[in-house]
C-alpha positions as CSV (number, residue, x, y, z in Angstrom):
1,M,210.1,70.9,59.6
2,E,206.5,72.0,58.8
3,T,206.8,75.8,58.7
4,D,209.3,78.5,58.1
5,Y,207.9,80.6,60.9
6,V,210.0,79.0,63.7
7,S,213.3,80.0,65.2
8,G,215.4,78.7,68.1
9,L,216.4,75.8,66.0
10,P,219.3,73.3,66.4
11,E,222.4,73.8,64.4
12,N,221.7,70.8,62.1
13,M,218.5,72.6,61.0
14,G,220.2,75.9,60.3
15,G,219.6,77.4,63.7
16,S,221.9,78.7,66.4
17,G,221.7,75.7,68.7
18,D,222.2,76.3,72.4
19,P,221.4,80.0,73.2
20,S,222.7,79.8,76.8
21,P,226.2,81.2,76.1
22,V,224.6,84.4,74.8
23,T,222.0,84.5,77.6
24,A,224.8,84.1,80.2
25,Y,226.9,86.8,78.6
26,G,224.0,89.2,78.8
27,V,223.6,88.3,82.5
28,Y,227.4,88.9,83.0
29,V,227.5,92.3,81.5
30,S,224.3,93.3,83.3
31,M,225.9,92.2,86.5
32,K,228.9,94.4,85.7
33,A,226.7,97.4,85.1
34,S,224.9,96.8,88.4
35,A,228.2,96.5,90.2
36,K,229.3,99.8,88.8
37,E,226.4,101.5,90.4
38,A,226.5,99.5,93.7
39,F,230.2,99.4,94.2
40,G,231.6,102.2,92.1
41,S,233.4,99.9,89.7
42,D,232.2,97.3,87.2
43,S,235.0,94.9,88.2
44,L,233.8,91.7,89.7
45,A,237.2,90.8,91.1
46,G,237.0,89.9,94.7
47,K,233.2,90.2,94.8
48,K,231.3,87.4,96.5
49,V,228.6,86.0,94.2
50,L,225.9,83.4,94.9
51,V,224.7,81.6,91.8
52,Q,221.5,79.7,92.5
53,G,221.0,77.2,89.7
54,I,223.9,76.1,87.5
55,G,222.2,74.8,84.5
56,N,223.4,75.8,81.0
57,V,223.1,79.5,81.6
58,G,224.2,79.4,85.3
59,M,227.3,77.4,84.5
60,H,228.4,79.8,81.7
61,L,227.8,82.7,84.1
62,V,230.0,81.0,86.7
63,E,232.7,80.7,84.1
64,H,232.6,84.4,83.3
65,I,232.6,85.7,86.8
66,S,235.2,83.2,88.1
67,K,237.6,84.2,85.3
68,E,237.2,87.8,86.5
69,G,238.3,86.8,90.0
70,A,234.9,86.7,91.8
71,K,234.5,84.4,94.8
72,V,231.7,82.2,93.6
73,Y,229.2,80.2,95.7
74,V,226.8,77.8,94.0
75,Y,223.7,75.8,94.7
76,D,222.0,73.3,92.5
77,I,220.0,70.1,92.9
78,S,222.4,68.3,90.5
79,E,225.5,66.8,92.2
80,E,227.2,66.4,88.9
81,R,226.9,70.1,88.1
82,I,228.0,71.1,91.5
83,K,231.1,68.9,91.1
84,T,231.9,70.5,87.7
85,A,231.6,74.0,89.2
86,V,233.7,73.2,92.2
87,D,236.4,71.3,90.3
88,K,236.6,73.5,87.2
89,Y,235.9,76.9,88.5
90,K,236.9,76.6,92.2
91,A,233.4,77.5,93.2
92,E,232.2,76.7,96.8
93,F,229.0,74.7,97.2
94,V,226.4,75.8,99.7
95,T,223.3,73.9,100.9
96,A,219.8,75.2,100.4
97,D,219.3,75.9,104.1
98,K,222.5,78.0,104.3
99,M,222.7,80.0,101.1
100,F,220.5,82.9,102.1
101,D,222.5,83.3,105.3
102,L,225.7,84.0,103.3
103,D,227.4,87.4,103.5
104,I,227.6,88.1,99.8
105,D,227.8,91.1,97.4
106,I,225.6,89.7,94.5
107,Y,222.8,87.2,94.4
108,A,222.3,85.6,91.0
109,P,219.1,83.6,90.8
110,C,219.4,81.3,87.7
111,A,216.8,78.6,88.3
112,L,213.2,78.9,89.6
113,G,211.4,82.2,89.8
114,A,210.0,83.9,93.0
115,T,213.1,83.4,95.0
116,V,213.0,87.0,96.0
117,N,210.2,86.9,98.5
118,D,209.3,87.7,102.1
119,D,211.4,84.9,103.6
120,T,214.5,85.5,101.5
121,L,214.5,89.2,101.8
122,S,214.5,89.0,105.5
123,K,217.8,87.1,105.2
124,L,219.5,88.3,102.1
125,K,222.8,90.1,102.7
126,C,223.7,91.5,99.3
127,K,223.9,94.8,97.4
128,V,222.8,93.5,94.0
129,I,220.3,91.0,92.7
130,C,221.1,90.1,89.1
131,G,220.4,86.7,87.6
132,A,218.9,84.8,84.6
133,A,215.7,83.4,86.2
134,N,212.3,84.6,85.1
135,N,209.9,86.3,87.5
136,Q,212.4,86.6,90.3
137,L,210.2,88.9,92.4
138,A,207.4,86.8,94.0
139,D,205.3,89.9,94.0
140,E,206.6,92.5,91.5
141,K,205.2,95.6,93.2
142,K,205.6,94.5,96.8
143,H,209.1,93.0,96.5
144,G,210.3,95.5,94.0
145,E,209.6,98.2,96.6
146,L,211.1,96.2,99.4
147,V,214.5,95.6,97.6
148,L,214.6,99.4,97.1
149,Q,213.9,100.1,100.7
150,K,216.5,97.6,101.8
151,G,219.2,99.3,99.6
152,I,219.5,96.3,97.3
153,L,219.9,97.1,93.6
154,Y,217.6,94.8,91.6
155,A,218.4,94.3,87.9
156,P,215.1,93.5,86.2
157,D,215.0,89.9,85.0
158,F,213.6,90.5,81.5
159,V,216.4,92.9,80.8
160,V,219.1,90.7,82.3
161,N,218.2,87.5,80.4
162,A,217.4,89.2,77.1
163,G,220.4,87.6,75.5
164,G,218.4,84.4,74.8
165,I,215.8,86.2,72.7
166,I,218.5,88.3,71.0
167,N,220.2,85.1,70.0
168,V,217.0,83.7,68.5
169,Y,216.4,87.0,66.6
170,Y,219.6,86.6,64.7
171,E,218.5,83.3,63.2
172,L,216.0,85.4,61.1
173,E,218.7,86.9,59.0
174,G,221.3,84.1,58.8
175,Y,222.8,83.3,62.2
176,N,226.1,84.8,63.3
177,R,227.1,84.1,66.9
178,E,229.6,87.0,66.9
179,R,226.8,89.5,66.0
180,A,224.5,88.0,68.6
181,M,227.1,88.4,71.3
182,T,227.9,92.0,70.2
183,H,224.2,92.8,70.5
184,A,223.9,91.1,73.9
185,E,226.8,93.3,75.1
186,K,224.4,96.2,74.8
187,I,222.5,94.8,77.8
188,Y,225.2,96.6,79.9
189,G,224.1,100.0,78.7
190,T,220.4,99.1,78.9
191,T,220.8,98.0,82.5
192,W,222.7,101.2,83.4
193,N,220.1,103.4,81.8
194,I,217.3,101.7,83.7
195,I,219.2,102.1,87.0
196,Q,219.8,105.8,86.3
197,T,216.1,106.3,85.3
198,A,215.0,104.6,88.5
199,K,217.3,106.9,90.6
200,A,216.2,110.1,88.8
201,Q,212.5,109.3,89.2
202,N,212.9,107.7,92.6
203,I,211.1,104.5,91.5
204,P,212.0,100.8,91.7
205,T,214.1,99.5,88.9
206,Y,211.3,97.1,87.8
207,A,209.0,100.1,87.3
208,A,211.6,102.0,85.4
209,A,212.2,99.0,83.1
210,N,208.5,98.5,82.5
211,K,208.1,102.3,81.8
212,I,210.9,102.3,79.2
213,A,209.5,99.1,77.6
214,E,206.0,100.6,77.3
215,Q,207.4,103.8,75.8
216,R,209.2,101.8,73.1
217,I,206.1,99.8,72.3
218,E,204.1,103.0,72.0
219,S,206.7,104.5,69.7
220,I,206.7,101.5,67.4
221,A,202.9,101.5,67.3
222,R,202.9,105.2,66.3
223,I,205.5,104.5,63.5
224,N,203.5,101.6,62.2
225,A,200.3,103.7,62.3
226,V,201.9,106.2,60.0
227,L,203.3,103.6,57.7
């Protein structure tokens, strides 16, 4: 109301409103790219997926993966959201003390950060970590190395959840949800490229993602210096 230099606005003020559908779609396609590497196919049909946190983003993610035929386990502190996920998407509720003991294919942290830590990594039975939460690795270097050593493919959080900022960006030029979703779909390719870079250089995926991001920033800086 006071300045033009704000985005992420509600629809009644000309903005995009809730960005969570776009964020969740980006998580979904990133999960598919990760599955392609870990399982040889990007299909999630029959895969066992634990979604920790079924807020706005988590619930949309549950919708996507359940429609594709995944077996979905959910945990949340909200009984209402748990009931919705169980009733609407046939998800199975697990308690906090049991969820890291599950034999699953994919762990999708979509709530608090730092859930990939010493305690959980000693229990986690999955091939992929791919979720919407920020700062999933309690210690980026330590736990980024540990997931690699354990044979777990970690999809870097700031890549996976980029759909939110992509959505906000499209408010700058007159919002169009279809264009935002099309752009978010490219997170699949970005995730895949990071995974292949990490493999080729024998480095953790978080390090590959940071390296690519830093190279992009340096390239833009050089272009701006010339201009």
